[in-house]
C-alpha positions in Angstrom: -203.4 145.5 -296.7 -206.4 143.9 -294.8 -208.6 144.3 -298.0 -205.9 142.6 -300.1 -205.6 139.7 -297.6 -209.4 139.2 -297.6 -209.5 139.4 -301.3 -206.6 136.8 -301.6 -208.4 134.4 -299.2 -211.7 134.9 -301.1 -210.2 134.1 -304.5 -208.3 131.1 -303.2 -211.4 129.8 -301.6 -213.3 130.1 -304.8 -210.6 128.2 -306.7 -210.5 125.5 -304.1 -214.3 125.3 -303.8 -214.9 124.9 -307.5 -212.1 122.3 -308.2 -213.2 119.2 -310.0 -213.0 115.7 -308.6 -210.1 113.5 -309.9 -210.3 110.6 -307.5 -213.2 108.5 -306.4 -214.3 109.2 -302.8 -215.7 106.6 -300.5 -219.4 105.8 -300.9 -221.7 108.1 -298.9 -223.4 105.1 -297.2 -220.1 104.0 -295.7 -219.0 107.3 -294.3 -220.8 109.5 -291.8 -220.4 113.1 -292.6 -218.7 114.8 -289.6 -219.5 118.3 -288.4 -215.9 119.6 -288.1 -213.9 120.9 -291.1 -210.2 120.2 -291.7 -209.0 123.3 -289.8 -211.3 122.4 -286.8 -209.9 118.9 -286.6 -206.3 120.1 -286.9 -206.9 122.7 -284.2 -208.2 120.0 -281.8 -205.1 117.8 -282.3 -202.2 118.8 -280.2 -199.8 117.0 -282.5 -200.8 119.2 -285.4 -200.5 122.6 -283.6 -197.5 123.7 -285.7 -199.4 123.0 -288.8 -202.2 125.2 -287.6 -199.7 128.0 -286.8 -198.2 127.6 -290.3 -201.6 127.9 -291.9 -202.3 131.1 -289.9 -198.9 132.5 -290.8 -199.5 131.8 -294.5 -203.1 133.1 -294.4 -204.5 129.8 -295.6 -207.0 129.0 -292.7 -210.1 130.3 -294.5 -209.0 128.5 -297.7 -209.1 125.1 -295.9 -212.4 125.9 -294.3 -214.0 126.2 -297.8 -216.4 123.5 -299.0 -213.7 121.4 -300.8 -213.6 118.5 -300.8 -209.8 118.4 -300.0 -207.2 115.8 -299.1 -204.7 117.2 -296.7 -201.4 115.5 -295.9 -200.8 116.9 -292.4 -197.2 117.0 -291.1 -196.9 116.3 -287.4 -195.2 118.7 -285.0 -192.2 116.4 -285.1 -192.1 116.7 -288.9 -192.2 120.5 -288.7 -189.4 120.5 -286.1 -187.3 118.4 -288.4 -187.9 120.9 -291.2 -186.7 123.7 -288.9 -183.7 121.7 -287.8 -182.7 121.2 -291.4 -181.7 124.8 -291.9 -179.4 126.5 -289.4 -181.1 129.9 -289.7 -184.6 128.6 -289.0 -185.4 128.6 -285.3 -189.1 129.0 -285.7 -191.8 129.4 -288.4 -191.1 133.1 -288.3 -187.7 132.5 -289.9 -189.3 130.8 -293.0 -190.2 133.3 -295.7 -194.0 133.5 -296.1 -193.8 132.7 -299.8 -191.8 129.6 -299.2 -194.1 128.5 -296.4 -197.2 129.1 -298.5 -195.8 127.0 -301.4 -194.8 124.2 -299.0 -198.3 124.1 -297.4 -200.1 124.2 -300.7 -198.0 121.2 -301.7 -199.8 119.2 -299.0 -203.3 119.8 -300.4 -205.1 117.9 -303.2 -208.3 119.4 -304.5 -210.3 116.2 -304.1 -211.2 113.7 -301.4 -208.9 110.7 -301.5 -209.4 108.0 -298.8 -206.6 105.4 -298.4 -208.8 102.8 -300.1 -208.9 104.9 -303.2 -205.1 105.2 -303.5 -203.2 103.0 -306.0 -199.5 102.3 -306.3 -197.7 104.7 -308.6 -200.7 107.1 -308.6 -199.7 110.7 -309.2 -201.5 113.4 -307.3 -201.4 117.0 -308.4 -201.4 119.4 -305.4 -202.5 123.0 -305.2 -198.9 124.2 -305.7 -199.1 122.5 -309.1 -196.4 120.1 -308.1 -197.0 116.3 -307.8 -196.8 113.6 -305.2 -196.5 109.9 -306.1 -198.2 107.2 -304.1 -196.0 104.3 -303.0 -197.9 101.3 -301.6 -194.9 98.8 -301.9 -194.4 98.9 -298.1 -197.2 100.5 -296.3 -198.5 103.9 -297.4 -195.8 106.3 -298.5 -195.6 109.3 -300.7 -192.6 110.3 -302.9 -192.2 114.1 -303.2 -190.6 116.4 -305.8 -187.4 116.5 -303.7 -187.2 112.7 -303.7 -188.4 112.2 -300.1 -190.1 109.0 -299.2 -192.7 110.1 -296.6 -194.7 107.6 -294.5 -198.3 108.1 -293.5 -198.8 108.2 -289.8 -202.6 108.2 -289.4 -204.9 107.6 -292.4 -208.5 108.6 -293.2 -209.3 111.3 -290.6 -212.7 112.3 -291.9 -213.7 116.0 -292.0 -216.8 117.8 -293.3 -214.9 119.1 -296.2 -212.5 116.3 -297.0 -210.0 113.9 -295.4 -206.7 114.2 -293.5 -203.8 111.9 -293.6 -201.0 112.8 -291.1 -197.5 112.3 -292.4 -194.0 111.9 -290.9 -192.2 114.6 -292.9 -193.0 118.0 -294.4 -193.4 117.5 -298.1 -190.9 119.5 -300.1 -191.7 120.2 -303.8 -188.0 120.7 -304.3 -185.1 121.1 -301.9 -185.3 124.4 -300.0 -181.8 124.2 -298.5 -178.8 125.8 -300.1 -175.6 123.8 -300.3 -174.3 124.9 -296.9 -177.6 124.3 -295.2 -177.7 120.8 -296.7 -174.1 120.1 -295.4 -175.0 121.4 -292.0 -178.0 119.1 -291.8 -175.9 116.1 -292.8 -174.0 114.7 -289.8 -171.4 113.0 -292.0 -170.5 116.3 -293.6 -169.7 118.1 -290.3 -165.9 118.2 -291.0 -166.6 119.7 -294.5 -168.7 122.5 -292.8 -165.8 123.1 -290.3 -163.4 123.3 -293.2 -165.6 125.8 -295.1 -165.7 127.9 -292.0 -162.0 127.8 -291.5 -161.3 128.7 -295.1 -163.9 131.5 -295.0 -165.8 129.9 -297.9 -169.3 129.6 -296.4 -170.6 132.8 -298.1 -169.1 131.8 -301.4 -170.9 128.4 -301.4 -174.1 130.1 -300.3 -174.1 132.4 -303.4 -176.6 132.0 -306.1 -174.4 129.7 -308.2 -175.5 127.3 -309.4 -172.6 125.1 -308.2 -171.7 121.5 -308.2 -170.0 120.4 -304.9 -168.2 117.1 -304.4 -168.6 116.7 -300.6 -166.0 114.5 -298.8 -167.3 112.6 -295.8 -165.9 112.9 -292.3 -164.0 109.7 -292.8 -162.5 111.2 -296.0 -161.2 114.2 -294.1 -159.8 112.0 -291.3 -157.9 110.0 -293.9 -156.5 113.3 -295.3 -155.3 114.3 -291.8 -153.8 110.8 -291.2 -151.8 111.1 -294.5 -149.6 113.8 -293.0 -147.9 113.3 -289.6 -148.0 117.0 -288.9 -151.8 117.3 -289.4 -153.8 116.4 -286.3 -156.7 118.6 -287.1 -157.9 121.1 -289.7 -156.1 123.8 -287.7 -152.8 122.2 -288.8 -153.5 122.7 -292.5 -152.4 126.1 -293.9 -155.5 128.1 -294.7 -154.5 128.8 -298.3 -153.8 125.1 -298.9 -157.2 124.2 -297.4 -159.0 126.9 -299.4 -157.6 125.7 -302.7 -158.3 122.0 -301.8 -161.9 122.9 -301.0 -162.3 125.0 -304.2 -161.0 122.0 -306.1 -164.3 120.3 -305.1 -166.5 123.0 -306.6 -167.6 123.4 -310.2 -169.5 126.4 -311.6 -172.8 125.1 -312.9 -175.1 122.3 -311.9 -173.7 119.0 -313.1 -175.9 115.9 -312.4 -174.5 112.4 -312.4 -176.2 111.8 -315.8 -174.2 114.7 -317.3 -170.8 113.2 -316.4 -168.5 111.8 -319.1 -164.8 110.8 -319.4 -163.3 114.2 -319.5 -161.8 117.1 -317.5 -163.8 119.9 -315.9 -162.7 123.2 -314.6 -162.9 123.7 -310.9 -163.0 127.0 -308.8 -159.4 126.2 -307.6 -156.6 127.9 -309.6 -153.1 127.2 -310.7 -150.4 129.3 -312.5 -151.7 132.5 -314.0 -154.9 131.9 -312.1 -156.0 129.3 -314.6 -158.7 126.9 -313.3 -157.4 123.6 -312.1 -158.7 120.6 -314.1 -160.6 117.7 -312.3 -160.6 114.4 -314.1 -163.9 112.6 -314.4 -164.1 109.0 -315.4 -167.4 107.1 -316.0 -166.3 104.0 -317.8 -166.6 101.1 -315.4 -168.0 103.3 -312.6 -167.7 107.0 -311.7 -164.4 108.2 -310.4 -163.0 111.6 -309.8 -159.3 112.7 -309.7 -158.1 109.2 -310.2 -159.3 107.5 -307.0 -162.3 109.4 -305.4 -165.7 107.7 -305.7 -169.2 108.8 -305.1 -171.0 107.4 -302.0 -173.9 105.1 -303.1 -177.2 106.8 -302.7 -175.7 110.2 -301.9 -175.4 111.7 -305.4 -177.6 114.2 -307.2 -178.7 115.9 -304.0 -180.4 119.0 -305.2 -180.0 122.3 -303.3 -181.5 125.7 -304.1 -178.1 126.9 -305.5 -176.8 123.7 -307.1 -176.2 120.0 -306.5 -174.1 117.9 -304.1 -172.4 114.6 -304.7 -171.0 113.0 -301.5 -167.6 111.4 -302.2 -165.3 109.0 -300.2 -162.0 110.8 -300.5 -160.7 114.4 -300.3 -159.3 115.3 -303.7 -155.9 117.0 -303.7 -155.2 119.4 -306.6 -152.8 117.4 -309.0 -149.6 118.5 -310.5 -148.7 117.6 -314.1 -147.1 114.3 -313.0 -150.3 113.2 -311.2 -152.5 114.3 -314.1 -150.4 112.0 -316.4 -150.4 109.1 -313.9 -154.2 109.3 -313.5 -154.9 109.3 -317.3 -155.2 105.9 -318.9 -154.4 107.5 -322.2 -150.9 108.4 -321.1 -149.6 105.1 -319.7 -146.9 104.9 -322.3 -145.7 108.4 -321.6 -145.6 107.6 -317.8 -143.6 104.4 -318.6 -141.2 106.4 -320.7 -140.7 109.0 -318.0 -140.1 106.4 -315.3 -137.8 104.1 -317.2 -135.2 102.9 -314.8 -132.4 103.4 -317.3 -132.7 107.2 -317.1 -130.1 109.4 -315.5 -132.6 112.2 -315.6 -135.2 112.1 -312.9 -138.1 113.4 -314.9 -140.7 112.8 -312.1 -138.8 115.0 -309.7 -138.2 117.7 -312.3 -141.8 117.8 -313.4 -143.0 117.8 -309.8 -141.2 121.0 -309.2 -142.6 124.5 -309.2 -142.5 125.0 -313.0 -144.6 126.2 -314.5 -144.4 123.7 -317.4 -146.2 123.4 -320.7 -146.2 119.7 -321.7 -147.1 118.3 -325.1 -148.1 114.8 -324.1 -148.1 112.0 -326.7 -151.0 109.6 -326.4 -150.5 105.8 -326.2 -151.3 105.5 -329.9 -148.6 108.1 -330.6 -146.0 106.0 -328.8 -147.2 102.8 -330.6 -146.7 104.6 -333.9 -143.1 105.5 -332.8 -142.4 101.8 -331.9 -143.9 100.7 -335.3 -141.6 103.1 -337.1 -138.5 100.9 -336.3 -138.8 97.1 -336.7 -136.2 96.6 -333.9 -138.4 98.4 -331.4 -141.0 96.1 -329.8 -141.3 98.0 -326.6 -139.9 101.2 -324.9 -137.1 99.1 -323.6 -135.8 98.7 -327.1 -135.3 102.4 -327.6 -131.8 103.6 -326.6 -132.1 105.5 -323.3 -130.2 108.5 -324.7 -132.7 108.7 -327.5 -135.6 108.4 -325.2 -134.2 111.0 -322.8 -133.7 113.5 -325.7 -137.2 112.8 -327.0 -138.9 113.4 -323.7 -137.1 116.7 -323.0 -138.3 117.8 -326.4 -141.9 117.8 -325.1 -141.4 120.1 -322.1 -141.4 123.9 -322.1 -140.1 125.2 -318.8 -141.1 128.5 -317.2 -144.4 128.9 -319.1 -148.0 127.9 -318.5 -149.5 128.3 -322.0 -153.2 127.6 -322.7 -154.3 126.7 -326.2 -155.8 130.2 -326.8 -152.5 131.7 -325.8 -150.5 129.8 -328.5 -149.0 132.0 -331.2 -147.2 131.3 -334.4 -143.4 131.0 -334.0 -140.6 129.2 -332.3 -140.8 127.8 -328.8 -137.8 126.5 -326.8 -138.2 123.2 -325.1 -135.8 121.4 -322.7 -134.6 119.4 -325.8 -134.6 122.0 -328.6 -136.9 124.2 -330.6 -140.4 123.5 -331.9 -142.5 125.8 -334.1 -146.1 126.5 -333.4 -148.2 126.8 -336.6 -151.8 127.8 -336.3 -152.5 128.3 -340.0 -154.3 124.9 -340.4 -155.4 124.3 -336.8 -153.2 123.9 -333.7 -150.1 122.2 -335.0 -146.4 121.8 -334.1 -143.6 121.6 -336.6 -140.5 119.7 -335.3 -136.9 120.1 -336.3 -137.2 116.6 -337.9 -139.9 118.1 -340.2 -142.9 116.4 -338.6 -146.3 118.1 -338.5 -148.0 117.1 -335.2 -151.5 117.9 -334.2 -152.4 119.3 -330.8 -155.6 117.4 -329.9 -158.0 120.1 -329.0 -160.9 119.1 -326.8 -162.1 119.2 -323.1 -160.5 115.8 -322.5 -157.2 116.4 -324.3 -155.9 120.0 -324.0 -155.7 122.8 -321.4 -155.5 120.1 -318.7 -154.4 122.4 -315.9 -152.3 121.2 -312.9 -150.9 123.1 -310.0 -147.5 123.5 -311.7 -148.3 123.5 -315.4 -150.6 122.6 -318.3 -150.8 119.5 -320.5 -151.8 119.4 -324.2 -152.2 115.9 -325.8 -150.5 115.4 -329.2 -151.0 112.7 -331.8 -147.3 112.0 -332.5 -144.2 111.7 -330.5 -142.1 114.8 -331.2 -138.7 113.9 -332.6 -135.8 116.4 -332.3 
């Protein structure tokens, strides 16, 4: 083991020692060559003592005593303490895996001598970890890291015999080294989310490999949820199963960045009837919005973690039933208007808010417009006799079944208003008793839209019994 360690240091020293110069160093006439190397200077500075300990732990002392020249961005003790505080399980350097620590330390070393006078705005420096750091001179001297940190220089141009040291205010991270739970724990405004995950016994689940996408409600968002129910004074007042399904409704399988979002529905880890994944509505037109009214918090999206990505949001999203799904979808405004027509004696909203489960074939706005256009005396829904409208709406609802598109089979299906026939010979179609052939609109944004009490499939015509 000792031989391997010596060999490792020797090889690394050779690599560092024979690296070629990519930045112009200060003129020899302007700089007196000091006698102490980078490690000597760091060891004599009490504010860099944790850096020295880290170099020892990662077996990199000899490497930074080589000829160089090097540029070292040296995190202060305060910077290292902030790194330890960012992860609940890290109480000291001994808790950081050596491989992680080594990669992080090498991310602070450039294989050339770069004094501050030689730096330029936007300059990209390649470090010994083969990751890059970008120079930002727009307001002082700062460095943008691979994990999108903006790190300020503390002290510049500490000259050493084998290079130069710039002390910095944060430990550079080539990418985020926190998992989703660690990230939430380190964010004060997500403390209620952390408490909720603990109460629902979901901490381990969100620490799994994933990757996951988590929509993380702020503390204020959770307080608004508690305030919405007079019986809820704290998280302890929310039934555990309810809280668990609400939290899982905020988690997607896979890493979805904000640039990947579109106007559609996505499957969450929460489940509805038959353990089908509940659908979360995403809208991007005119601004990003989730589940009808939850918005991302500016500057707190696309936060990468080791096992996924976090988007902080301003409202806790409640899993929707089929009525809420229809209300939130701008493509179903005519259907909602038809269901809520004040002339009805049937309370469709109450019925469809019940346990179900329901399978609903939902006509689009265009489908309703085509219905109005079919009769010259119908200029709006108000012109359709209420008895006709009542019968038509019931013809779109199957009670006692939660049928996904891949579960449809050829044959008759009984709705609340009569019988329809599923015909899959030429795609997903419905034959009505009035001899219509109606297409089920198959797609992520139009079918298998799963709610807590049923599923919705959009159709391109109003079904007529």
